[in-house]
PQR file with spaces between the fields and no chain letter, atoms N, CA, C, O and H, PARSE charges and radii, in Angstrom:
ATOM       1  N    MET     1       0.821   -1.195    0.000 -0.4000 1.5000
ATOM       2  CA   MET     1       0.000    0.000    0.000 -0.0000 2.0000
ATOM       3  C    MET     1       0.867    1.262    0.000  0.5500 1.7000
ATOM       4  O    MET     1       0.548    2.249   -0.663 -0.5500 1.4000
ATOM       5  N    VAL     2       1.950    1.211    0.743 -0.4000 1.5000
ATOM       6  CA   VAL     2       2.857    2.356    0.792 -0.0000 2.0000
ATOM       7  C    VAL     2       3.479    2.599   -0.576  0.5500 1.7000
ATOM       8  O    VAL     2       3.643    3.743   -1.000 -0.5500 1.4000
ATOM       9  H    VAL     2       2.209    0.410    1.282  0.4000 1.0000
ATOM      10  N    LEU     3       3.824    1.512   -1.262 -0.4000 1.5000
ATOM      11  CA   LEU     3       4.409    1.654   -2.595 -0.0000 2.0000
ATOM      12  C    LEU     3       3.403    2.249   -3.582  0.5500 1.7000
ATOM      13  O    LEU     3       3.773    3.055   -4.437 -0.5500 1.4000
ATOM      14  H    LEU     3       3.690    0.583   -0.917  0.4000 1.0000
ATOM      15  N    LEU     4       2.153    1.860   -3.467 -0.4000 1.5000
ATOM      16  CA   LEU     4       1.120    2.402   -4.343 -0.0000 2.0000
ATOM      17  C    LEU     4       0.941    3.899   -4.108  0.5500 1.7000
ATOM      18  O    LEU     4       0.831    4.667   -5.064 -0.5500 1.4000
ATOM      19  H    LEU     4       1.853    1.206   -2.773  0.4000 1.0000
ATOM      20  N    ILE     5       0.910    4.310   -2.867 -0.4000 1.5000
ATOM      21  CA   ILE     5       0.786    5.738   -2.543 -0.0000 2.0000
ATOM      22  C    ILE     5       2.008    6.499   -3.046  0.5500 1.7000
ATOM      23  O    ILE     5       1.872    7.590   -3.599 -0.5500 1.4000
ATOM      24  H    ILE     5       0.999    3.686   -2.091  0.4000 1.0000
ATOM      25  N    ALA     6       3.187    5.940   -2.863 -0.4000 1.5000
ATOM      26  CA   ALA     6       4.404    6.595   -3.351 -0.0000 2.0000
ATOM      27  C    ALA     6       4.381    6.720   -4.869  0.5500 1.7000
ATOM      28  O    ALA     6       4.799    7.741   -5.415 -0.5500 1.4000
ATOM      29  H    ALA     6       3.298    5.053   -2.415  0.4000 1.0000
ATOM      30  N    LEU     7       3.898    5.695   -5.547 -0.4000 1.5000
ATOM      31  CA   LEU     7       3.818    5.733   -7.008 -0.0000 2.0000
ATOM      32  C    LEU     7       2.819    6.781   -7.473  0.5500 1.7000
ATOM      33  O    LEU     7       3.083    7.488   -8.445 -0.5500 1.4000
ATOM      34  H    LEU     7       3.558    4.866   -5.103  0.4000 1.0000
ATOM      35  N    LEU     8       1.690    6.897   -6.811 -0.4000 1.5000
ATOM      36  CA   LEU     8       0.697    7.917   -7.161 -0.0000 2.0000
ATOM      37  C    LEU     8       1.233    9.321   -6.934  0.5500 1.7000
ATOM      38  O    LEU     8       1.003   10.218   -7.745 -0.5500 1.4000
ATOM      39  H    LEU     8       1.475    6.323   -6.021  0.4000 1.0000
ATOM      40  N    ILE     9       1.951    9.514   -5.826 -0.4000 1.5000
ATOM      41  CA   ILE     9       2.545   10.827   -5.554 -0.0000 2.0000
ATOM      42  C    ILE     9       3.595   11.168   -6.602  0.5500 1.7000
ATOM      43  O    ILE     9       3.665   12.305   -7.068 -0.5500 1.4000
ATOM      44  H    ILE     9       2.138    8.785   -5.167  0.4000 1.0000
ATOM      45  N    LEU    10       4.406   10.192   -6.971 -0.4000 1.5000
ATOM      46  CA   LEU    10       5.424   10.414   -7.996 -0.0000 2.0000
ATOM      47  C    LEU    10       4.800   10.740   -9.352  0.5500 1.7000
ATOM      48  O    LEU    10       5.291   11.612  -10.068 -0.5500 1.4000
ATOM      49  H    LEU    10       4.349    9.268   -6.592  0.4000 1.0000
ATOM      50  N    ALA    11       3.729   10.048   -9.703 -0.4000 1.5000
ATOM      51  CA   ALA    11       3.044   10.313  -10.971 -0.0000 2.0000
ATOM      52  C    ALA    11       2.423   11.707  -10.982  0.5500 1.7000
ATOM      53  O    ALA    11       2.487   12.406  -11.993 -0.5500 1.4000
ATOM      54  H    ALA    11       3.330    9.339   -9.121  0.4000 1.0000
ATOM      55  N    ALA    12       1.830   12.111   -9.875 -0.4000 1.5000
ATOM      56  CA   ALA    12       1.242   13.448   -9.787 -0.0000 2.0000
ATOM      57  C    ALA    12       2.323   14.523   -9.886  0.5500 1.7000
ATOM      58  O    ALA    12       2.150   15.531  -10.571 -0.5500 1.4000
ATOM      59  H    ALA    12       1.779   11.544   -9.054  0.4000 1.0000
ATOM      60  N    TRP    13       3.433   14.297   -9.197 -0.4000 1.5000
ATOM      61  CA   TRP    13       4.540   15.253   -9.246 -0.0000 2.0000
ATOM      62  C    TRP    13       5.094   15.368  -10.675  0.5500 1.7000
ATOM      63  O    TRP    13       5.386   16.469  -11.140 -0.5500 1.4000
ATOM      64  H    TRP    13       3.573   13.478   -8.640  0.4000 1.0000
ATOM      65  N    ALA    14       5.235   14.246  -11.360 -0.4000 1.5000
ATOM      66  CA   ALA    14       5.752   14.259  -12.731 -0.0000 2.0000
ATOM      67  C    ALA    14       4.798   14.973  -13.676  0.5500 1.7000
ATOM      68  O    ALA    14       5.236   15.693  -14.573 -0.5500 1.4000
ATOM      69  H    ALA    14       4.997   13.351  -10.983  0.4000 1.0000
ATOM      70  N    THR    15       3.497   14.778  -13.482 -0.4000 1.5000
ATOM      71  CA   THR    15       2.508   15.448  -14.330 -0.0000 2.0000
ATOM      72  C    THR    15       2.556   16.959  -14.137  0.5500 1.7000
ATOM      73  O    THR    15       2.547   17.712  -15.111 -0.5500 1.4000
ATOM      74  H    THR    15       3.142   14.193  -12.754  0.4000 1.0000
ATOM      75  N    VAL    16       2.607   17.400  -12.898 -0.4000 1.5000
ATOM      76  CA   VAL    16       2.675   18.835  -12.621 -0.0000 2.0000
ATOM      77  C    VAL    16       3.976   19.426  -13.161  0.5500 1.7000
ATOM      78  O    VAL    16       3.962   20.504  -13.756 -0.5500 1.4000
ATOM      79  H    VAL    16       2.615   16.788  -12.107  0.4000 1.0000
ATOM      80  N    ALA    17       5.089   18.741  -12.964 -0.4000 1.5000
ATOM      81  CA   ALA    17       6.373   19.238  -13.458 -0.0000 2.0000
ATOM      82  C    ALA    17       6.383   19.330  -14.981  0.5500 1.7000
ATOM      83  O    ALA    17       6.954   20.262  -15.547 -0.5500 1.4000
ATOM      84  H    ALA    17       5.101   17.865  -12.481  0.4000 1.0000
ATOM      85  N    THR    18       5.749   18.360  -15.644 -0.4000 1.5000
ATOM      86  CA   THR    18       5.682   18.390  -17.104 -0.0000 2.0000
ATOM      87  C    THR    18       4.880   19.582  -17.595  0.5500 1.7000
ATOM      88  O    THR    18       5.297   20.268  -18.528 -0.5500 1.4000
ATOM      89  H    THR    18       5.285   17.603  -15.184  0.4000 1.0000
ATOM      90  N    VAL    19       3.741   19.833  -16.982 -0.4000 1.5000
ATOM      91  CA   VAL    19       2.908   20.970  -17.381 -0.0000 2.0000
ATOM      92  C    VAL    19       3.658   22.282  -17.166  0.5500 1.7000
ATOM      93  O    VAL    19       3.616   23.164  -18.024 -0.5500 1.4000
ATOM      94  H    VAL    19       3.402   19.275  -16.224  0.4000 1.0000
ATOM      95  N    ILE    20       4.334   22.418  -16.046 -0.4000 1.5000
ATOM      96  CA   ILE    20       5.089   23.640  -15.767 -0.0000 2.0000
ATOM      97  C    ILE    20       6.206   23.842  -16.792  0.5500 1.7000
ATOM      98  O    ILE    20       6.394   24.952  -17.292 -0.5500 1.4000
ATOM      99  H    ILE    20       4.368   21.701  -15.349  0.4000 1.0000
ATOM     100  N    GLU    21       6.939   22.787  -17.104 -0.4000 1.5000
ATOM     101  CA   GLU    21       8.036   22.916  -18.067 -0.0000 2.0000
ATOM     102  C    GLU    21       7.530   23.213  -19.469  0.5500 1.7000
ATOM     103  O    GLU    21       8.167   23.972  -20.199 -0.5500 1.4000
ATOM     104  H    GLU    21       6.786   21.886  -16.698  0.4000 1.0000
ATOM     105  N    LEU    22       6.414   22.642  -19.860 -0.4000 1.5000
ATOM     106  CA   LEU    22       5.856   22.935  -21.180 -0.0000 2.0000
ATOM     107  C    LEU    22       5.407   24.380  -21.285  0.5500 1.7000
ATOM     108  O    LEU    22       5.488   24.977  -22.358 -0.5500 1.4000
ATOM     109  H    LEU    22       5.896   22.025  -19.267  0.4000 1.0000
ATOM     110  N    ARG    23       4.935   24.948  -20.189 -0.4000 1.5000
ATOM     111  CA   ARG    23       4.543   26.359  -20.217 -0.0000 2.0000
ATOM     112  C    ARG    23       5.756   27.278  -20.262  0.5500 1.7000
ATOM     113  O    ARG    23       5.681   28.367  -20.831 -0.5500 1.4000
ATOM     114  H    ARG    23       4.870   24.462  -19.317  0.4000 1.0000
ATOM     115  N    ARG    24       6.871   26.859  -19.674 -0.4000 1.5000
ATOM     116  CA   ARG    24       8.072   27.695  -19.603 -0.0000 2.0000
ATOM     117  C    ARG    24       8.922   27.670  -20.868  0.5500 1.7000
ATOM     118  O    ARG    24       9.672   28.615  -21.117 -0.5500 1.4000
ATOM     119  H    ARG    24       6.932   25.974  -19.212  0.4000 1.0000
ATOM     120  N    ASP    25       8.825   26.618  -21.668 -0.4000 1.5000
ATOM     121  CA   ASP    25       9.788   26.443  -22.756 -0.0000 2.0000
ATOM     122  C    ASP    25       9.575   27.395  -23.921  0.5500 1.7000
ATOM     123  O    ASP    25      10.433   27.481  -24.800 -0.5500 1.4000
ATOM     124  H    ASP    25       8.216   25.851  -21.466  0.4000 1.0000
ATOM     125  N    GLY    26       8.460   28.112  -23.958 -0.4000 1.5000
ATOM     126  CA   GLY    26       8.245   29.083  -25.013 -0.0000 2.0000
ATOM     127  C    GLY    26       7.768   28.463  -26.317  0.5500 1.7000
ATOM     128  O    GLY    26       7.729   29.145  -27.341 -0.5500 1.4000
ATOM     129  H    GLY    26       7.763   28.042  -23.245  0.4000 1.0000
ATOM     130  N    TYR    27       7.407   27.198  -26.303 -0.4000 1.5000
ATOM     131  CA   TYR    27       6.944   26.545  -27.517 -0.0000 2.0000
ATOM     132  C    TYR    27       5.580   27.089  -27.906  0.5500 1.7000
ATOM     133  O    TYR    27       4.641   27.102  -27.109 -0.5500 1.4000
ATOM     134  H    TYR    27       7.438   26.644  -25.471  0.4000 1.0000
ATOM     135  N    ARG    28       5.498   27.528  -29.129 -0.4000 1.5000
ATOM     136  CA   ARG    28       4.220   27.977  -29.673 -0.0000 2.0000
ATOM     137  C    ARG    28       4.105   27.434  -31.088  0.5500 1.7000
ATOM     138  O    ARG    28       5.107   27.304  -31.791 -0.5500 1.4000
ATOM     139  H    ARG    28       6.261   27.518  -29.776  0.4000 1.0000
ATOM     140  N    ARG    29       2.907   27.121  -31.498 -0.4000 1.5000
ATOM     141  CA   ARG    29       2.704   26.663  -32.861 -0.0000 2.0000
ATOM     142  C    ARG    29       2.953   27.821  -33.816  0.5500 1.7000
ATOM     143  O    ARG    29       2.451   28.924  -33.601 -0.5500 1.4000
ATOM     144  H    ARG    29       2.093   27.226  -30.927  0.4000 1.0000
ATOM     145  N    THR    30       3.721   27.579  -34.862 -0.4000 1.5000
ATOM     146  CA   THR    30       3.983   28.602  -35.860 -0.0000 2.0000
ATOM     147  C    THR    30       3.623   28.036  -37.223  0.5500 1.7000
ATOM     148  O    THR    30       3.881   26.864  -37.495 -0.5500 1.4000
ATOM     149  H    THR    30       4.129   26.682  -35.037  0.4000 1.0000
ATOM     150  N    PRO    31       3.035   28.851  -38.076 -0.5600 1.5000
ATOM     151  CA   PRO    31       2.680   28.360  -39.405  0.2800 2.0000
ATOM     152  C    PRO    31       3.928   28.088  -40.240  0.5500 1.7000
ATOM     153  O    PRO    31       4.969   28.715  -40.039 -0.5500 1.4000
ATOM     154  N    THR    32       3.815   27.163  -41.162 -0.4000 1.5000
ATOM     155  CA   THR    32       4.933   26.806  -42.038 -0.0000 2.0000
ATOM     156  C    THR    32       5.172   27.913  -43.051  0.5500 1.7000
ATOM     157  O    THR    32       4.228   28.394  -43.678 -0.5500 1.4000
ATOM     158  H    THR    32       2.970   26.654  -41.325  0.4000 1.0000
ATOM     159  N    ASP    33       6.417   28.319  -43.217 -0.4000 1.5000
ATOM     160  CA   ASP    33       6.793   29.285  -44.240 -0.0000 2.0000
ATOM     161  C    ASP    33       7.143   28.493  -45.497  0.5500 1.7000
ATOM     162  O    ASP    33       8.255   27.980  -45.626 -0.5500 1.4000
ATOM     163  H    ASP    33       7.184   27.928  -42.708  0.4000 1.0000
ATOM     164  N    TRP    34       6.185   28.396  -46.426 -0.4000 1.5000
ATOM     165  CA   TRP    34       6.356   27.547  -47.602 -0.0000 2.0000
ATOM     166  C    TRP    34       7.444   28.056  -48.530  0.5500 1.7000
ATOM     167  O    TRP    34       7.894   27.312  -49.401 -0.5500 1.4000
ATOM     168  H    TRP    34       5.282   28.812  -46.321  0.4000 1.0000
ATOM     169  N    THR    35       7.886   29.309  -48.373 -0.4000 1.5000
ATOM     170  CA   THR    35       8.961   29.811  -49.234 -0.0000 2.0000
ATOM     171  C    THR    35      10.301   29.207  -48.832  0.5500 1.7000
ATOM     172  O    THR    35      11.251   29.262  -49.612 -0.5500 1.4000
ATOM     173  H    THR    35       7.520   29.914  -47.666  0.4000 1.0000
ATOM     174  N    ARG    36      10.402   28.632  -47.638 -0.4000 1.5000
ATOM     175  CA   ARG    36      11.661   28.063  -47.170 -0.0000 2.0000
ATOM     176  C    ARG    36      11.736   26.548  -47.321  0.5500 1.7000
ATOM     177  O    ARG    36      12.761   25.942  -47.006 -0.5500 1.4000
ATOM     178  H    ARG    36       9.630   28.587  -47.004  0.4000 1.0000
ATOM     179  N    VAL    37      10.659   25.934  -47.798 -0.4000 1.5000
ATOM     180  CA   VAL    37      10.643   24.486  -47.965 -0.0000 2.0000
ATOM     181  C    VAL    37      11.374   24.135  -49.251  0.5500 1.7000
ATOM     182  O    VAL    37      11.049   24.662  -50.315 -0.5500 1.4000
ATOM     183  H    VAL    37       9.827   26.426  -48.054  0.4000 1.0000
ATOM     184  N    ALA    38      12.353   23.252  -49.162 -0.4000 1.5000
ATOM     185  CA   ALA    38      13.170   22.897  -50.330 -0.0000 2.0000
ATOM     186  C    ALA    38      12.338   22.163  -51.377  0.5500 1.7000
ATOM     187  O    ALA    38      11.509   21.311  -51.057 -0.5500 1.4000
ATOM     188  H    ALA    38      12.617   22.823  -48.298  0.4000 1.0000
ATOM     189  N    GLY    39      12.583   22.518  -52.630 -0.4000 1.5000
ATOM     190  CA   GLY    39      11.952   21.822  -53.734 -0.0000 2.0000
ATOM     191  C    GLY    39      10.492   22.158  -53.945  0.5500 1.7000
ATOM     192  O    GLY    39       9.782   21.405  -54.612 -0.5500 1.4000
ATOM     193  H    GLY    39      13.257   23.210  -52.890  0.4000 1.0000
ATOM     194  N    ARG    40      10.033   23.249  -53.405 -0.4000 1.5000
ATOM     195  CA   ARG    40       8.622   23.604  -53.564 -0.0000 2.0000
ATOM     196  C    ARG    40       8.529   24.886  -54.358  0.5500 1.7000
ATOM     197  O    ARG    40       9.130   25.902  -54.009 -0.5500 1.4000
ATOM     198  H    ARG    40      10.610   23.860  -52.863  0.4000 1.0000
ATOM     199  N    ASP    41       7.766   24.822  -55.433 -0.4000 1.5000
ATOM     200  CA   ASP    41       7.510   25.986  -56.267 -0.0000 2.0000
ATOM     201  C    ASP    41       6.242   26.661  -55.742  0.5500 1.7000
ATOM     202  O    ASP    41       5.222   26.000  -55.547 -0.5500 1.4000
ATOM     203  H    ASP    41       7.278   23.997  -55.717  0.4000 1.0000
ATOM     204  N    ILE    42       6.303   27.957  -55.518 -0.4000 1.5000
ATOM     205  CA   ILE    42       5.179   28.676  -54.926 -0.0000 2.0000
ATOM     206  C    ILE    42       3.943   28.598  -55.820  0.5500 1.7000
ATOM     207  O    ILE    42       2.824   28.483  -55.321 -0.5500 1.4000
ATOM     208  H    ILE    42       7.132   28.494  -55.677  0.4000 1.0000
ATOM     209  N    ASP    43       4.140   28.661  -57.143 -0.4000 1.5000
ATOM     210  CA   ASP    43       3.008   28.649  -58.069 -0.0000 2.0000
ATOM     211  C    ASP    43       2.459   27.247  -58.304  0.5500 1.7000
ATOM     212  O    ASP    43       1.404   27.096  -58.919 -0.5500 1.4000
ATOM     213  H    ASP    43       5.050   28.754  -57.549  0.4000 1.0000
ATOM     214  N    GLN    44       3.141   26.246  -57.836 -0.4000 1.5000
ATOM     215  CA   GLN    44       2.730   24.864  -58.070 -0.0000 2.0000
ATOM     216  C    GLN    44       1.594   24.473  -57.124  0.5500 1.7000
ATOM     217  O    GLN    44       1.657   24.705  -55.917 -0.5500 1.4000
ATOM     218  H    GLN    44       3.998   26.369  -57.336  0.4000 1.0000
ATOM     219  N    GLN    45       0.572   23.881  -57.699 -0.4000 1.5000
ATOM     220  CA   GLN    45      -0.565   23.425  -56.901 -0.0000 2.0000
ATOM     221  C    GLN    45      -0.326   21.995  -56.446  0.5500 1.7000
ATOM     222  O    GLN    45       0.480   21.279  -57.041 -0.5500 1.4000
ATOM     223  H    GLN    45       0.521   23.692  -58.680  0.4000 1.0000
ATOM     224  N    ALA    46      -1.001   21.588  -55.426 -0.4000 1.5000
ATOM     225  CA   ALA    46      -0.871   20.232  -54.911 -0.0000 2.0000
ATOM     226  C    ALA    46      -1.380   19.229  -55.951  0.5500 1.7000
ATOM     227  O    ALA    46      -2.372   19.468  -56.640 -0.5500 1.4000
ATOM     228  H    ALA    46      -1.655   22.169  -54.943  0.4000 1.0000
ATOM     229  N    GLU    47      -0.682   18.122  -56.040 -0.4000 1.5000
ATOM     230  CA   GLU    47      -1.089   17.083  -56.989 -0.0000 2.0000
ATOM     231  C    GLU    47      -1.602   15.876  -56.215  0.5500 1.7000
ATOM     232  O    GLU    47      -1.207   15.629  -55.076 -0.5500 1.4000
ATOM     233  H    GLU    47       0.124   17.928  -55.481  0.4000 1.0000
ATOM     234  N    SER    48      -2.478   15.144  -56.855 -0.4000 1.5000
ATOM     235  CA   SER    48      -3.034   13.960  -56.229 -0.0000 2.0000
ATOM     236  C    SER    48      -1.976   12.892  -56.081  0.5500 1.7000
ATOM     237  O    SER    48      -1.127   12.729  -56.957 -0.5500 1.4000
ATOM     238  H    SER    48      -2.799   15.344  -57.781  0.4000 1.0000
ATOM     239  N    GLY    49      -2.019   12.164  -54.982 -0.4000 1.5000
ATOM     240  CA   GLY    49      -1.061   11.096  -54.758 -0.0000 2.0000
ATOM     241  C    GLY    49      -1.422    9.804  -55.450  0.5500 1.7000
ATOM     242  O    GLY    49      -0.604    8.886  -55.515 -0.5500 1.4000
ATOM     243  H    GLY    49      -2.708   12.297  -54.270  0.4000 1.0000
ATOM     244  N    HIS    50      -2.644    9.716  -55.974 -0.4000 1.5000
ATOM     245  CA   HIS    50      -3.102    8.499  -56.639 -0.0000 2.0000
ATOM     246  C    HIS    50      -3.239    8.759  -58.128  0.5500 1.7000
ATOM     247  O    HIS    50      -3.764    9.789  -58.551 -0.5500 1.4000
ATOM     248  H    HIS    50      -3.308   10.462  -55.922  0.4000 1.0000
ATOM     249  N    VAL    51      -2.762    7.815  -58.907 -0.4000 1.5000
ATOM     250  CA   VAL    51      -2.889    7.939  -60.365 -0.0000 2.0000
ATOM     251  C    VAL    51      -3.822    6.840  -60.832  0.5500 1.7000
ATOM     252  O    VAL    51      -3.571    5.654  -60.619 -0.5500 1.4000
ATOM     253  H    VAL    51      -2.336    6.979  -58.564  0.4000 1.0000
ATOM     254  N    TYR    52      -4.907    7.257  -61.474 -0.4000 1.5000
ATOM     255  CA   TYR    52      -5.866    6.298  -62.009 -0.0000 2.0000
ATOM     256  C    TYR    52      -5.730    6.289  -63.524  0.5500 1.7000
ATOM     257  O    TYR    52      -5.755    7.337  -64.169 -0.5500 1.4000
ATOM     258  H    TYR    52      -5.111    8.220  -61.647  0.4000 1.0000
ATOM     259  N    ARG    53      -5.585    5.097  -64.082 -0.4000 1.5000
ATOM     260  CA   ARG    53      -5.440    4.981  -65.541 -0.0000 2.0000
ATOM     261  C    ARG    53      -6.569    4.211  -66.114  0.5500 1.7000
ATOM     262  O    ARG    53      -6.625    4.008  -67.327 -0.5500 1.4000
ATOM     263  H    ARG    53      -5.564    4.245  -63.559  0.4000 1.0000
């Protein structure tokens, strides 16, 4: 029983620490700058991945 309580406390501590670190790291979603992607022509439209003959 003591081990179970210790494991629950450790899991709670790890969850809180993870949330705090994720808030501190400055990570934010940023849109892709398609002008910097190699091999991509800006005027080129997306092509279908399936070819039907």
